PADO-30512 format. One record per residue (C-alpha): residue number from 1; x, y, z. Coordinates in pm, 1 decimal. Each point is the difference from the previous one (the first is absolute). Example, Ala and Ser with C-alpha at 12.3 -4.5 7.8 and 13.67 -1.06 7.14 Angstrom:
residues 2
+-----+----------+----------+----------+
:   i :       c1 :       c2 :       c3 :
+-----+----------+----------+----------+
:   1 :   1230.0 :   -450.0 :    780.0 :
:   2 :    137.0 :    344.0 :    -66.0 :
+-----+----------+----------+----------+
//
This chain:
residues 215
+-----+----------+----------+----------+
:   i :       c1 :       c2 :       c3 :
+-----+----------+----------+----------+
:   1 :   -482.4 :  -1054.9 :    230.4 :
:   2 :    253.9 :    213.8 :    186.5 :
:   3 :     -7.0 :    223.7 :    306.9 :
:   4 :    240.9 :    280.5 :    -89.6 :
:   5 :    251.3 :    -96.4 :    270.4 :
:   6 :    336.8 :    -15.9 :   -178.6 :
:   7 :    210.1 :   -304.6 :     84.8 :
:   8 :    327.5 :    112.6 :   -153.9 :
:   9 :    155.7 :    234.4 :   -252.8 :
:  10 :    145.0 :   -188.5 :   -296.0 :
:  11 :    210.1 :    130.3 :   -284.5 :
:  12 :    -50.5 :    -26.4 :   -372.4 :
:  13 :    266.4 :   -225.1 :   -148.4 :
:  14 :   -114.9 :     22.6 :   -360.5 :
:  15 :   -288.5 :    116.7 :   -215.5 :
:  16 :    -15.0 :   -161.2 :   -342.2 :
:  17 :   -254.0 :    174.1 :   -223.2 :
:  18 :   -141.6 :   -210.1 :   -281.5 :
:  19 :   -225.5 :    212.5 :   -216.1 :
:  20 :   -305.3 :    102.3 :    203.4 :
:  21 :     81.5 :   -210.2 :    307.0 :
:  22 :    299.7 :    -57.0 :    224.4 :
:  23 :    163.0 :   -261.7 :    219.7 :
:  24 :    124.5 :    132.8 :    331.8 :
:  25 :    254.5 :   -168.3 :    228.4 :
:  26 :      7.3 :    110.9 :    362.4 :
:  27 :    253.7 :    -66.2 :    276.1 :
:  28 :   -171.8 :    -95.9 :    327.0 :
:  29 :     32.1 :   -220.2 :    307.8 :
:  30 :   -297.9 :     -8.4 :    236.2 :
:  31 :   -275.5 :    -37.3 :   -260.0 :
:  32 :    186.5 :   -299.0 :   -146.7 :
:  33 :     -1.8 :   -206.4 :    320.5 :
:  34 :   -307.0 :   -201.3 :   -101.3 :
:  35 :    -42.3 :    101.7 :   -364.1 :
:  36 :   -154.1 :   -224.8 :   -267.3 :
:  37 :    -48.5 :     41.7 :   -372.4 :
:  38 :   -320.7 :    189.2 :    -62.0 :
:  39 :      1.0 :    179.7 :    334.2 :
:  40 :   -109.1 :    362.6 :     12.1 :
:  41 :    241.2 :    267.4 :    124.3 :
:  42 :    -87.4 :    369.6 :      4.8 :
:  43 :    282.0 :    210.1 :   -148.8 :
:  44 :    -51.5 :    368.3 :     80.5 :
:  45 :   -363.4 :    -91.6 :     45.5 :
:  46 :    -34.6 :   -186.5 :   -330.0 :
:  47 :   -107.5 :   -363.8 :     28.6 :
:  48 :    245.0 :   -207.1 :   -205.6 :
:  49 :     24.7 :   -375.9 :    -49.3 :
:  50 :    325.9 :   -181.4 :     72.9 :
:  51 :    116.6 :   -176.3 :   -317.7 :
:  52 :    339.5 :   -118.7 :    128.1 :
:  53 :    213.0 :     41.5 :    309.8 :
:  54 :    330.0 :    -82.8 :    167.2 :
:  55 :    126.8 :     42.5 :    354.6 :
:  56 :     35.5 :    377.7 :    -40.8 :
:  57 :   -204.6 :    103.7 :   -306.4 :
:  58 :   -334.8 :    -42.4 :   -168.4 :
:  59 :   -133.1 :     94.3 :   -342.0 :
:  60 :   -342.8 :    110.9 :   -112.9 :
:  61 :   -165.0 :    104.1 :   -325.1 :
:  62 :   -136.8 :    354.6 :    -25.0 :
:  63 :   -276.2 :     39.4 :   -258.5 :
:  64 :    -47.3 :    306.7 :   -221.4 :
:  65 :   -307.7 :    117.4 :    194.8 :
:  66 :    203.9 :     -8.7 :    321.7 :
:  67 :    280.6 :    200.7 :   -158.3 :
:  68 :   -252.6 :    262.2 :   -115.7 :
:  69 :   -182.7 :     36.4 :    332.2 :
:  70 :    291.7 :    -20.2 :    244.2 :
:  71 :    351.0 :    130.6 :     56.8 :
:  72 :    165.8 :   -340.9 :    -50.2 :
:  73 :    114.1 :     97.3 :   -349.0 :
:  74 :    216.4 :    276.3 :    152.3 :
:  75 :    194.6 :   -233.9 :    227.1 :
:  76 :    368.6 :    -62.1 :    -64.2 :
:  77 :    259.8 :   -245.1 :    137.2 :
:  78 :     57.0 :     66.2 :    374.3 :
:  79 :   -332.5 :    184.2 :     37.6 :
:  80 :   -144.4 :    -83.7 :    345.1 :
:  81 :   -346.1 :   -158.7 :     -6.8 :
:  82 :   -248.5 :    -80.2 :    276.2 :
:  83 :    -82.8 :   -370.3 :     24.0 :
:  84 :   -287.8 :   -182.2 :    168.6 :
:  85 :   -115.7 :   -359.3 :    -35.4 :
:  86 :   -370.1 :    -74.3 :    -35.0 :
:  87 :   -174.4 :    -13.5 :    336.4 :
:  88 :    -40.3 :   -341.7 :    160.5 :
:  89 :   -340.0 :    -90.3 :    143.5 :
:  90 :    128.0 :    -15.6 :    360.9 :
:  91 :    215.0 :    314.7 :    -22.6 :
:  92 :    -42.8 :    334.6 :    174.7 :
:  93 :   -195.5 :    261.9 :   -193.2 :
:  94 :    226.1 :    293.2 :     83.8 :
:  95 :    -87.0 :    238.4 :   -283.8 :
:  96 :   -315.2 :      0.9 :   -214.6 :
:  97 :   -140.3 :   -201.3 :   -290.6 :
:  98 :    245.6 :     37.2 :   -288.8 :
:  99 :    -60.2 :   -179.6 :   -330.6 :
: 100 :    328.5 :     80.3 :   -172.6 :
: 101 :   -191.2 :    146.0 :   -295.9 :
: 102 :    128.1 :    353.4 :    -48.2 :
: 103 :   -253.7 :    272.2 :    -84.6 :
: 104 :    259.5 :    246.2 :   -126.7 :
: 105 :    303.7 :    200.5 :     99.2 :
: 106 :     69.8 :    318.3 :    192.1 :
: 107 :    286.0 :    247.9 :     19.6 :
: 108 :    166.9 :    104.9 :    322.3 :
: 109 :    -15.9 :    381.5 :      9.0 :
: 110 :    103.9 :     72.4 :    359.5 :
: 111 :    219.5 :   -172.1 :    260.0 :
: 112 :     -3.5 :    185.6 :    331.2 :
: 113 :    178.8 :   -123.8 :    315.7 :
: 114 :   -199.6 :     48.1 :    321.6 :
: 115 :     74.8 :    -69.5 :    367.9 :
: 116 :    -26.5 :   -380.0 :    -10.5 :
: 117 :   -117.7 :    -67.4 :   -353.4 :
: 118 :     29.8 :    110.7 :   -361.2 :
: 119 :   -291.1 :    143.8 :   -199.9 :
: 120 :    -40.5 :   -105.6 :   -362.6 :
: 121 :   -240.3 :    173.2 :   -236.9 :
: 122 :    -98.2 :   -198.1 :   -308.6 :
: 123 :   -176.4 :    139.1 :   -305.7 :
: 124 :   -215.9 :   -231.2 :   -207.9 :
: 125 :   -289.6 :      1.1 :   -246.3 :
: 126 :   -360.1 :     97.6 :     82.6 :
: 127 :    -99.2 :   -359.1 :    -82.3 :
: 128 :    202.2 :   -125.2 :    297.7 :
: 129 :    -64.3 :    298.2 :    227.5 :
: 130 :   -374.6 :    -73.8 :     11.7 :
: 131 :     76.4 :   -311.1 :    209.5 :
: 132 :    259.8 :    161.6 :    227.8 :
: 133 :   -154.3 :    138.5 :    318.1 :
: 134 :    133.1 :    150.3 :    320.4 :
: 135 :     91.5 :   -271.8 :    252.4 :
: 136 :    -64.1 :   -265.7 :   -264.4 :
: 137 :    243.3 :   -267.7 :   -118.1 :
: 138 :    231.7 :     29.2 :   -300.0 :
: 139 :    272.3 :   -229.5 :   -131.3 :
: 140 :    317.5 :    175.9 :   -116.9 :
: 141 :    255.6 :   -226.4 :   -170.4 :
: 142 :   -159.3 :   -288.3 :    190.2 :
: 143 :      6.1 :    174.4 :    341.4 :
: 144 :   -324.8 :     22.9 :    194.8 :
: 145 :    -31.4 :    360.8 :    117.3 :
: 146 :   -261.5 :    234.9 :    143.6 :
: 147 :    -95.6 :    316.7 :   -187.3 :
: 148 :     46.2 :    309.0 :    219.0 :
: 149 :   -172.7 :    256.0 :   -222.2 :
: 150 :    -89.2 :     70.0 :   -362.6 :
: 151 :    -66.6 :    279.7 :   -245.5 :
: 152 :   -137.1 :    -10.8 :   -355.3 :
: 153 :    309.4 :   -154.0 :   -156.3 :
: 154 :    221.0 :   -139.4 :    275.1 :
: 155 :     15.0 :   -162.2 :    342.5 :
: 156 :    244.1 :    -22.2 :    289.4 :
: 157 :    127.1 :   -285.4 :    214.0 :
: 158 :    219.8 :      7.8 :    309.8 :
: 159 :    280.5 :   -257.5 :      7.7 :
: 160 :    164.6 :   -112.2 :    324.6 :
: 161 :    376.8 :    -74.9 :      8.1 :
: 162 :    -59.4 :   -377.8 :     22.4 :
: 163 :   -194.7 :     -0.7 :   -328.0 :
: 164 :    266.5 :    206.0 :   -176.0 :
: 165 :    267.8 :   -239.5 :    124.9 :
: 166 :   -186.5 :   -318.1 :    -95.4 :
: 167 :   -128.6 :    109.1 :   -344.1 :
: 168 :    129.4 :    177.4 :   -308.4 :
: 169 :   -159.2 :    334.9 :     94.3 :
: 170 :    332.4 :    128.5 :    127.9 :
: 171 :    139.9 :    -18.5 :   -354.2 :
: 172 :   -283.4 :    206.2 :   -149.1 :
: 173 :     47.2 :    360.8 :   -105.4 :
: 174 :   -225.9 :    281.5 :   -115.9 :
: 175 :   -113.0 :   -102.7 :   -347.0 :
: 176 :     15.7 :   -374.0 :     72.5 :
: 177 :   -289.1 :   -202.8 :   -141.2 :
: 178 :   -175.4 :   -244.8 :    233.7 :
: 179 :   -263.8 :   -268.6 :    -52.3 :
: 180 :   -340.1 :     62.5 :    157.9 :
: 181 :   -278.6 :   -241.9 :     87.1 :
: 182 :   -321.8 :    147.6 :    134.7 :
: 183 :   -190.6 :   -160.9 :    284.9 :
: 184 :   -182.2 :   -289.8 :   -163.3 :
: 185 :   -302.6 :     28.3 :    230.6 :
: 186 :    -96.7 :    344.8 :   -127.5 :
: 187 :     31.8 :   -105.8 :   -363.8 :
: 188 :   -229.7 :   -299.8 :     45.4 :
: 189 :   -260.2 :    199.7 :    192.3 :
: 190 :    -11.5 :    259.6 :   -276.2 :
: 191 :    -49.8 :   -266.2 :   -266.9 :
: 192 :   -281.5 :   -163.9 :    194.5 :
: 193 :   -175.2 :    335.4 :     37.2 :
: 194 :     42.3 :     99.1 :   -364.4 :
: 195 :    -98.9 :   -337.5 :   -149.4 :
: 196 :   -296.6 :    -81.4 :    223.1 :
: 197 :   -299.0 :   -112.9 :   -214.2 :
: 198 :   -269.2 :    265.7 :    -35.3 :
: 199 :   -275.0 :   -230.2 :    129.4 :
: 200 :    168.9 :    -52.8 :    338.6 :
: 201 :   -137.2 :    197.0 :    298.8 :
: 202 :    174.0 :    335.1 :     43.0 :
: 203 :    263.4 :      0.5 :    274.3 :
: 204 :     81.2 :    286.9 :    234.7 :
: 205 :    370.0 :    -83.7 :    -45.2 :
: 206 :    181.8 :    268.9 :   -199.3 :
: 207 :    357.9 :    100.3 :    -83.3 :
: 208 :    -30.7 :    304.9 :    227.2 :
: 209 :   -112.4 :   -221.1 :    288.6 :
: 210 :    293.3 :   -238.6 :    -54.3 :
: 211 :    249.9 :    288.4 :     -7.2 :
: 212 :   -139.3 :    138.7 :    324.7 :
: 213 :     28.9 :   -346.8 :    153.6 :
: 214 :    370.2 :    -17.6 :    -91.0 :
: 215 :    -12.2 :   -227.6 :   -305.2 :
+-----+----------+----------+----------+
//
């Protein structure tokens, strides 16, 4: 599990595609301080497993399903990537619950500087938009962010200068593709409501009620 608080921005050293999967090598420093084989590191929000490492690099396998669902297949040498180690049990929970399992991608359609922040509008599919609510949580390229507002096909977030400096968002342009992970809590609640056995007592809990309550 991750929290969406980026620890450092690494750089792609090499991507070696082998048929339907790839092996990625990433330059890093901080996330390697206590690394072990088999550890999980989120790369642009995608949970990857460390298969080898040195003092300044680590490698991970990227399966075909991951390449299809995420933007990792578009990365090139020197591309900046957000990195976060899996959360330790006694660590601070600074963001929100992030699994590292990407739901899909979105496209940046607007980047608008404001007084002390920058507004990003991201367009994505209706399948993902159903879980994105105003003032709810969203993970963009592994970054835990708060949704400002939404419409039928897109949403906006407001990014402070510190986040732009400490993540790869500053390198993004209009048309850039980003990885999105919806708030896991909403997805689980929906599944519980939809799959509840018919013989169970009817609950007053509904999707409309949860939306009004901020979920």
